[in-house]
C-alpha positions as a LaTeX table, in Angstrom:
\begin{tabular}{lrrr}
\hline
Residue & $x$ (\AA) & $y$ (\AA) & $z$ (\AA) \\
\hline
Met1 & 40.08 & 26.30 & 22.62 \\
Lys2 & 36.96 & 24.10 & 22.77 \\
Glu3 & 36.22 & 23.77 & 19.05 \\
Ile4 & 37.55 & 20.58 & 17.50 \\
Leu5 & 38.94 & 21.46 & 14.07 \\
Asp6 & 39.33 & 19.18 & 11.09 \\
Ala7 & 43.05 & 19.93 & 10.95 \\
Ile8 & 45.82 & 21.95 & 12.55 \\
Val9 & 48.99 & 22.75 & 10.63 \\
Phe10 & 52.27 & 23.35 & 12.43 \\
Gly11 & 54.37 & 26.00 & 10.68 \\
Gly12 & 53.70 & 29.13 & 8.61 \\
Gly13 & 56.44 & 28.64 & 6.05 \\
Gln14 & 56.16 & 27.38 & 2.49 \\
Ala15 & 55.03 & 23.88 & 3.49 \\
Gly16 & 52.41 & 25.09 & 5.96 \\
Leu17 & 50.98 & 27.70 & 3.60 \\
Ala18 & 50.77 & 25.26 & 0.67 \\
Thr19 & 48.99 & 22.82 & 2.97 \\
Gly20 & 46.61 & 25.58 & 4.06 \\
Tyr21 & 45.80 & 26.32 & 0.43 \\
His22 & 44.70 & 22.73 & $-0.21$ \\
Leu23 & 42.83 & 22.43 & 3.09 \\
Gln24 & 40.93 & 25.58 & 2.19 \\
Lys25 & 40.06 & 24.20 & $-1.25$ \\
Lys26 & 38.49 & 21.20 & 0.46 \\
Gly27 & 36.39 & 23.45 & 2.71 \\
Leu28 & 37.92 & 22.10 & 5.91 \\
Arg29 & 38.03 & 23.90 & 9.26 \\
Phe30 & 41.68 & 24.44 & 10.12 \\
Leu31 & 44.31 & 26.69 & 11.68 \\
Ile32 & 48.00 & 27.21 & 11.01 \\
Leu33 & 50.13 & 27.62 & 14.15 \\
Glu34 & 53.35 & 29.60 & 13.57 \\
Ala35 & 56.02 & 29.70 & 16.29 \\
Ser36 & 57.40 & 33.13 & 15.33 \\
Asn37 & 55.75 & 36.49 & 14.83 \\
Gln38 & 55.90 & 36.47 & 11.04 \\
Ile39 & 55.15 & 34.49 & 7.91 \\
Gly40 & 57.98 & 32.81 & 6.05 \\
Gly41 & 59.25 & 29.92 & 8.12 \\
Ser42 & 63.05 & 29.79 & 8.00 \\
Trp43 & 63.41 & 32.20 & 5.06 \\
Pro44 & 63.75 & 35.43 & 7.10 \\
Ser45 & 66.61 & 33.80 & 9.06 \\
Tyr46 & 68.80 & 32.79 & 6.12 \\
Tyr47 & 72.00 & 34.66 & 5.23 \\
Asp48 & 71.60 & 38.02 & 3.51 \\
Ser49 & 72.87 & 37.09 & 0.05 \\
Leu50 & 70.90 & 33.87 & $-0.39$ \\
Lys51 & 69.13 & 33.38 & $-3.69$ \\
Leu52 & 66.92 & 30.55 & $-4.85$ \\
Phe53 & 68.68 & 27.82 & $-6.77$ \\
Ser54 & 65.68 & 27.59 & $-9.10$ \\
Pro55 & 64.40 & 30.40 & $-11.36$ \\
Ala56 & 61.19 & 32.24 & $-10.46$ \\
Gly57 & 59.41 & 30.35 & $-13.23$ \\
Tyr58 & 60.03 & 27.06 & $-11.39$ \\
Ser59 & 59.46 & 28.39 & $-7.86$ \\
Ser60 & 55.72 & 29.01 & $-7.59$ \\
Met61 & 53.40 & 27.55 & $-5.00$ \\
Pro62 & 49.87 & 26.33 & $-5.85$ \\
Gly63 & 47.47 & 29.02 & $-7.02$ \\
Met64 & 49.96 & 31.90 & $-7.16$ \\
Lys65 & 52.69 & 32.57 & $-9.70$ \\
Phe66 & 56.01 & 33.88 & $-8.41$ \\
Pro67 & 56.08 & 37.50 & $-9.70$ \\
Gly68 & 58.62 & 39.24 & $-11.94$ \\
Asn69 & 61.07 & 37.99 & $-14.54$ \\
Gln70 & 60.60 & 34.24 & $-14.64$ \\
Asn71 & 64.24 & 33.58 & $-15.57$ \\
Arg72 & 65.82 & 35.33 & $-12.59$ \\
Tyr73 & 66.86 & 33.69 & $-9.30$ \\
Pro74 & 64.84 & 35.44 & $-6.56$ \\
His75 & 66.58 & 36.87 & $-3.50$ \\
Arg76 & 65.75 & 35.74 & 0.05 \\
Asp77 & 63.70 & 38.87 & 0.77 \\
Glu78 & 61.65 & 38.38 & $-2.40$ \\
Val79 & 60.75 & 34.89 & $-1.22$ \\
Val80 & 59.68 & 36.24 & 2.18 \\
Arg81 & 57.44 & 38.84 & 0.50 \\
Tyr82 & 56.01 & 36.19 & $-1.80$ \\
Leu83 & 55.06 & 34.00 & 1.18 \\
Gln84 & 53.55 & 36.97 & 3.02 \\
Asp85 & 51.50 & 37.87 & $-0.05$ \\
Tyr86 & 50.46 & 34.24 & $-0.42$ \\
Lys87 & 49.01 & 34.21 & 3.09 \\
Ile88 & 47.13 & 37.46 & 2.41 \\
Lys89 & 45.81 & 36.45 & $-1.01$ \\
Phe90 & 44.21 & 33.25 & 0.27 \\
Gln91 & 43.35 & 34.68 & 3.72 \\
Leu92 & 44.93 & 31.69 & 5.42 \\
Pro93 & 44.14 & 31.46 & 9.16 \\
Val94 & 47.60 & 31.77 & 10.75 \\
Ile95 & 48.02 & 32.32 & 14.49 \\
Phe96 & 51.45 & 33.71 & 15.41 \\
Asn97 & 53.67 & 33.11 & 18.45 \\
Gln98 & 52.28 & 29.62 & 18.95 \\
Arg99 & 55.22 & 27.24 & 19.34 \\
Val100 & 53.96 & 23.70 & 19.90 \\
Glu101 & 55.08 & 22.16 & 23.19 \\
Leu102 & 53.22 & 18.85 & 23.32 \\
Val103 & 50.81 & 16.76 & 21.27 \\
Glu104 & 48.58 & 14.21 & 22.98 \\
Lys105 & 45.91 & 11.85 & 21.72 \\
Asp106 & 42.45 & 13.07 & 22.61 \\
Arg107 & 38.98 & 11.66 & 21.88 \\
Gly108 & 39.77 & 10.22 & 18.49 \\
Gly109 & 41.93 & 13.21 & 17.60 \\
Phe110 & 44.68 & 15.31 & 19.11 \\
Leu111 & 45.17 & 17.88 & 21.84 \\
Ile112 & 47.90 & 20.43 & 21.12 \\
Arg113 & 49.53 & 22.48 & 23.87 \\
Thr114 & 51.66 & 25.49 & 22.97 \\
Met115 & 54.36 & 27.33 & 24.90 \\
Thr116 & 51.93 & 30.16 & 25.64 \\
Gly117 & 49.64 & 27.77 & 27.52 \\
Asp118 & 46.99 & 27.70 & 24.79 \\
Ile119 & 45.23 & 24.46 & 23.94 \\
Phe120 & 43.92 & 23.45 & 20.51 \\
Arg121 & 42.03 & 20.34 & 19.43 \\
Ala122 & 41.89 & 18.77 & 15.98 \\
Arg123 & 40.96 & 15.53 & 14.34 \\
Thr124 & 44.17 & 15.57 & 12.29 \\
Ile125 & 47.58 & 17.25 & 12.34 \\
Ile126 & 49.97 & 18.22 & 9.56 \\
Asn127 & 53.51 & 18.91 & 10.76 \\
Ala128 & 55.04 & 21.38 & 8.28 \\
Thr129 & 57.78 & 22.96 & 10.36 \\
Gly130 & 60.91 & 21.85 & 8.53 \\
Ser131 & 64.22 & 21.33 & 10.34 \\
Phe132 & 65.88 & 24.78 & 10.36 \\
Arg133 & 65.60 & 25.01 & 14.14 \\
Asn134 & 67.81 & 21.93 & 14.56 \\
Pro135 & 71.15 & 22.66 & 12.84 \\
Phe136 & 73.54 & 19.72 & 12.69 \\
Leu137 & 77.07 & 20.11 & 14.08 \\
Pro138 & 79.36 & 17.09 & 13.72 \\
Thr139 & 81.49 & 16.08 & 16.69 \\
Ile140 & 85.17 & 16.64 & 15.93 \\
Ala141 & 88.12 & 15.88 & 18.20 \\
Gly142 & 89.33 & 18.88 & 20.18 \\
Met143 & 86.25 & 20.99 & 19.48 \\
Glu144 & 85.75 & 21.75 & 23.15 \\
Met145 & 89.24 & 23.26 & 23.55 \\
Phe146 & 89.09 & 25.55 & 20.49 \\
Gln147 & 89.15 & 29.17 & 21.61 \\
Gly148 & 87.94 & 30.68 & 18.38 \\
Asp149 & 84.32 & 30.94 & 17.26 \\
Ile150 & 82.29 & 27.98 & 16.02 \\
Leu151 & 79.13 & 28.83 & 14.08 \\
His152 & 76.55 & 26.98 & 12.06 \\
Ser153 & 75.57 & 28.45 & 8.70 \\
Ser154 & 72.12 & 29.15 & 10.20 \\
Glu155 & 73.83 & 31.82 & 12.36 \\
Tyr156 & 75.73 & 33.42 & 9.47 \\
Arg157 & 74.32 & 36.60 & 7.93 \\
Asn158 & 77.04 & 38.41 & 5.93 \\
Pro159 & 80.86 & 38.72 & 5.73 \\
Lys160 & 81.19 & 42.13 & 7.42 \\
Ser161 & 81.94 & 40.85 & 10.92 \\
Phe162 & 84.70 & 38.55 & 9.64 \\
His163 & 86.94 & 41.31 & 8.26 \\
Asn164 & 90.61 & 40.20 & 8.14 \\
Gln165 & 89.85 & 36.93 & 9.94 \\
Arg166 & 91.11 & 33.45 & 9.08 \\
Val167 & 87.91 & 31.49 & 8.43 \\
Val168 & 87.28 & 27.85 & 7.58 \\
Val169 & 83.89 & 26.90 & 6.15 \\
Val170 & 83.02 & 23.20 & 6.51 \\
Gly171 & 80.80 & 21.59 & 3.88 \\
Gly172 & 80.51 & 20.81 & 0.21 \\
Gly173 & 76.98 & 21.93 & $-0.61$ \\
Asn174 & 75.44 & 25.05 & $-2.12$ \\
Ser175 & 75.33 & 27.04 & 1.10 \\
Ala176 & 78.93 & 26.19 & 2.04 \\
Val177 & 80.20 & 27.31 & $-1.35$ \\
Gln178 & 78.13 & 30.51 & $-1.44$ \\
Ile179 & 79.20 & 31.54 & 2.05 \\
Ala180 & 82.87 & 30.71 & 1.50 \\
Val181 & 83.03 & 32.59 & $-1.82$ \\
Glu182 & 81.55 & 35.78 & $-0.40$ \\
Leu183 & 83.75 & 35.57 & 2.73 \\
Thr184 & 86.88 & 35.74 & 0.54 \\
Glu185 & 86.01 & 39.40 & $-0.08$ \\
Met186 & 86.60 & 40.16 & 3.61 \\
Ser187 & 88.74 & 37.36 & 5.01 \\
Gln188 & 91.24 & 34.60 & 4.31 \\
Thr189 & 88.87 & 31.71 & 3.76 \\
Ser190 & 89.21 & 27.99 & 3.07 \\
Leu191 & 86.51 & 25.45 & 2.28 \\
Ala192 & 87.05 & 22.19 & 4.17 \\
Val193 & 85.45 & 19.24 & 2.36 \\
Val194 & 85.20 & 15.49 & 2.84 \\
Arg195 & 85.32 & 15.00 & $-0.93$ \\
Pro196 & 86.08 & 17.39 & $-3.80$ \\
Ile197 & 83.14 & 19.61 & $-4.70$ \\
Gln198 & 81.08 & 18.46 & $-7.65$ \\
Phe199 & 79.56 & 21.21 & $-9.76$ \\
Val200 & 76.58 & 21.03 & $-12.07$ \\
Lys201 & 75.94 & 23.62 & $-14.74$ \\
Gln202 & 72.94 & 25.82 & $-13.97$ \\
Arg203 & 72.16 & 26.23 & $-17.65$ \\
Val204 & 72.35 & 23.39 & $-20.17$ \\
Trp205 & 71.71 & 23.99 & $-23.89$ \\
Gly206 & 70.24 & 27.39 & $-23.11$ \\
Gln207 & 67.81 & 26.18 & $-20.47$ \\
Asp208 & 68.01 & 26.22 & $-16.69$ \\
Leu209 & 68.76 & 22.84 & $-15.11$ \\
His210 & 65.27 & 22.75 & $-13.60$ \\
Phe211 & 63.74 & 22.74 & $-17.10$ \\
Trp212 & 65.45 & 19.42 & $-17.79$ \\
Leu213 & 64.67 & 17.98 & $-14.34$ \\
Lys214 & 61.00 & 18.70 & $-14.95$ \\
Leu215 & 61.09 & 17.49 & $-18.55$ \\
Ile216 & 62.50 & 14.07 & $-17.69$ \\
Gly217 & 60.30 & 13.80 & $-14.59$ \\
Phe218 & 63.18 & 13.46 & $-12.11$ \\
Asp219 & 62.16 & 16.47 & $-9.99$ \\
Thr220 & 58.91 & 14.85 & $-8.89$ \\
Phe221 & 59.73 & 11.16 & $-9.46$ \\
Pro222 & 57.85 & 9.19 & $-6.73$ \\
Phe223 & 60.75 & 7.43 & $-5.01$ \\
Trp224 & 58.43 & 6.70 & $-2.08$ \\
Arg225 & 56.50 & 4.18 & $-4.17$ \\
Phe226 & 59.63 & 2.04 & $-4.16$ \\
Gly227 & 60.11 & 2.33 & $-0.41$ \\
Lys228 & 62.86 & 4.94 & $-0.67$ \\
Thr229 & 63.37 & 8.58 & 0.12 \\
Ala230 & 64.50 & 10.78 & $-2.73$ \\
Pro231 & 68.30 & 11.07 & $-3.03$ \\
Arg232 & 70.03 & 14.22 & $-1.85$ \\
Ser233 & 72.00 & 16.04 & $-4.49$ \\
Lys234 & 75.71 & 16.28 & $-3.68$ \\
Ala235 & 76.37 & 18.66 & $-6.55$ \\
Val236 & 76.65 & 22.45 & $-6.28$ \\
Asn237 & 74.66 & 24.59 & $-8.71$ \\
Asp238 & 77.14 & 26.83 & $-10.49$ \\
Thr239 & 74.90 & 29.91 & $-10.63$ \\
Asn240 & 77.57 & 32.56 & $-10.14$ \\
Lys241 & 80.89 & 31.25 & $-11.48$ \\
Tyr242 & 81.53 & 29.42 & $-8.22$ \\
Lys243 & 83.60 & 26.75 & $-9.96$ \\
Glu244 & 85.80 & 29.42 & $-11.51$ \\
Arg245 & 86.33 & 31.11 & $-8.13$ \\
Ile246 & 87.24 & 27.90 & $-6.32$ \\
Thr247 & 89.54 & 26.76 & $-9.11$ \\
Ala248 & 91.35 & 30.07 & $-8.69$ \\
Gly249 & 91.71 & 29.50 & $-4.94$ \\
Lys250 & 89.14 & 32.06 & $-3.86$ \\
Pro251 & 88.45 & 30.25 & $-1.56$ \\
Tyr252 & 90.93 & 27.37 & $-1.39$ \\
Gln253 & 89.40 & 23.90 & $-1.25$ \\
Glu254 & 91.07 & 21.78 & 1.44 \\
Pro255 & 90.60 & 18.18 & 2.64 \\
Met256 & 88.59 & 18.19 & 5.88 \\
Phe257 & 90.72 & 18.92 & 8.95 \\
Thr258 & 91.13 & 16.06 & 11.40 \\
Ser259 & 90.79 & 17.93 & 14.68 \\
Phe260 & 90.83 & 21.22 & 16.53 \\
Tyr261 & 93.51 & 22.50 & 18.85 \\
Lys262 & 93.39 & 25.48 & 21.17 \\
Gly263 & 94.25 & 28.06 & 18.51 \\
Gly264 & 92.90 & 26.54 & 15.31 \\
Val265 & 92.64 & 23.35 & 13.27 \\
Ile266 & 94.94 & 20.46 & 12.38 \\
Trp267 & 94.97 & 19.47 & 8.71 \\
Pro268 & 95.38 & 15.85 & 7.46 \\
Asp269 & 99.12 & 16.40 & 6.88 \\
Gly270 & 99.55 & 17.28 & 10.57 \\
Ile271 & 100.03 & 21.00 & 10.06 \\
Lys272 & 98.48 & 23.19 & 12.76 \\
Glu273 & 96.93 & 26.40 & 11.46 \\
Pro274 & 95.64 & 29.29 & 13.57 \\
Val275 & 91.97 & 29.98 & 12.78 \\
Asp276 & 89.60 & 32.65 & 14.08 \\
Thr277 & 86.25 & 31.18 & 13.05 \\
Val278 & 84.92 & 27.85 & 11.79 \\
Ile279 & 81.50 & 27.89 & 10.10 \\
Phe280 & 79.74 & 24.55 & 9.68 \\
Ala281 & 77.44 & 24.42 & 6.65 \\
Thr282 & 76.50 & 20.86 & 7.53 \\
Gly283 & 72.75 & 20.94 & 7.19 \\
Phe284 & 69.86 & 20.26 & 9.54 \\
Arg285 & 68.05 & 17.34 & 11.11 \\
Pro286 & 64.32 & 16.95 & 11.77 \\
Gln287 & 63.43 & 17.49 & 15.41 \\
Phe288 & 59.87 & 17.18 & 16.62 \\
Pro289 & 60.06 & 16.33 & 20.36 \\
Tyr290 & 56.44 & 17.34 & 20.88 \\
Leu291 & 55.42 & 14.25 & 18.87 \\
Gln292 & 57.34 & 11.79 & 21.04 \\
Ala293 & 54.46 & 11.17 & 23.46 \\
Ile294 & 52.16 & 9.82 & 20.73 \\
Gly295 & 54.73 & 7.33 & 19.38 \\
Ala296 & 55.40 & 9.14 & 16.11 \\
Leu297 & 59.22 & 9.10 & 16.28 \\
Asp298 & 61.95 & 6.49 & 16.24 \\
Glu299 & 64.66 & 6.15 & 18.91 \\
Glu300 & 66.71 & 8.92 & 17.30 \\
Gly301 & 63.76 & 11.31 & 17.09 \\
Arg302 & 63.12 & 10.90 & 13.37 \\
Pro303 & 59.52 & 10.79 & 12.13 \\
Leu304 & 58.18 & 7.34 & 11.29 \\
His305 & 56.29 & 7.82 & 8.05 \\
Lys306 & 55.86 & 6.82 & 4.43 \\
Ala307 & 55.48 & 9.63 & 1.91 \\
Gly308 & 54.45 & 11.98 & 4.75 \\
Ile309 & 51.86 & 9.65 & 6.24 \\
Ser310 & 52.75 & 8.89 & 9.85 \\
Ile311 & 52.42 & 5.51 & 11.51 \\
Val312 & 50.14 & 7.39 & 13.92 \\
Pro313 & 46.67 & 7.64 & 12.31 \\
Gly314 & 45.68 & 11.25 & 11.67 \\
Leu315 & 49.23 & 12.65 & 11.68 \\
Tyr316 & 50.89 & 13.83 & 8.47 \\
Tyr317 & 53.97 & 15.71 & 7.29 \\
Val318 & 54.68 & 18.19 & 4.52 \\
Gly319 & 58.09 & 19.67 & 3.75 \\
Leu320 & 60.40 & 16.85 & 4.84 \\
Glu321 & 63.47 & 16.49 & 2.64 \\
Gly322 & 62.98 & 13.64 & 0.18 \\
Gln323 & 59.48 & 13.00 & 1.55 \\
Arg324 & 57.99 & 11.96 & $-1.78$ \\
Ser325 & 60.34 & 13.35 & $-4.40$ \\
Phe326 & 63.58 & 15.22 & $-5.05$ \\
Ala327 & 61.66 & 18.54 & $-4.83$ \\
Ser328 & 59.69 & 17.79 & $-1.64$ \\
Ala329 & 61.31 & 20.40 & 0.63 \\
Thr330 & 61.36 & 23.20 & $-1.95$ \\
Leu331 & 59.00 & 25.99 & $-2.99$ \\
Arg332 & 58.33 & 24.20 & $-6.25$ \\
Gly333 & 57.69 & 20.84 & $-4.56$ \\
Val334 & 55.66 & 21.46 & $-1.41$ \\
Gly335 & 52.44 & 22.10 & $-3.34$ \\
Gln336 & 52.26 & 18.63 & $-4.84$ \\
Asp337 & 53.10 & 17.00 & $-1.53$ \\
Ala338 & 50.51 & 19.13 & 0.28 \\
Glu339 & 47.84 & 18.16 & $-2.25$ \\
Phe340 & 48.69 & 14.47 & $-1.81$ \\
Ile341 & 48.61 & 14.71 & 1.99 \\
Val342 & 45.33 & 16.64 & 2.11 \\
Lys343 & 43.68 & 13.99 & $-0.06$ \\
Lys344 & 44.83 & 11.32 & 2.40 \\
Leu345 & 43.65 & 13.47 & 5.30 \\
Val346 & 40.17 & 13.85 & 3.81 \\
Gln347 & 39.92 & 10.08 & 3.48 \\
Cys348 & 40.88 & 9.81 & 7.16 \\
Leu349 & 38.11 & 12.22 & 8.16 \\
Lys350 & 35.36 & 10.25 & 6.40 \\
\hline
\end{tabular}
């Protein structure tokens, strides 16, 4: 592609689309490159029963209200449809099947090569791909000898294939709890945790938790101004009587096992237990190897930035966890971050 654009956005999920909205408002020439063949980023790949942790009324992106009852917690497929409709409503210029392979500096801007062999040029770049494609699996003694199945939560879809199995879910966050609770309907399931699960009530004094987070300003508090990333919540939103289920042992909550053996796991008291499947709900890590050549990453591959502004002039991020606030990587938070970044980008273009 010979035309040099004002900006190219990597990723057609919530962060990329919100960024496109604000780029369009500024009248800039831009494209959104999406690695897959559909809109939605990681949402189409999440497990079947996933629901938003925030009500519809607190889950809108800029310029378009999330439809339906504003007090309900939208299902995964509703979010995917919302993002698809968002792209259509604003006629955002998304090109599919364009996974970025390499970014190079080029004539005061950037040259972007994709896996298909296509070349794009832009004065600025906004990386909005998230980290779903890089699931984190901790290294645990004996893992290589375990003959059962080891999965990451990103590979889990529903409990049907685990019928009558002995399953251990590792993790103490929302996804770990949701997956473990629904697996108890089909299998003997335990939840292995480093520390006891902390629950937070979803509704306080008749209002959803997000009402209070917004009211006191915590949801969008600018931690970045103080040289910090926003803290990660270690509490689980009790949206579906999860605390009640776990208290009743459905599933059991167990201290994290110390190691694997051939047929299962070894618990802290030394007891060996046969296990069919271990599912790690241990999160994700940013991974942008295509940015390594321009000096945008540290030795561990993490982006070097402040509030989404890279140390490399002309490179920006939207959608990183804790980027500017507690809500940065969420539907409700990407819009404000995208607006902030586009303002900085416009200043760069002048």
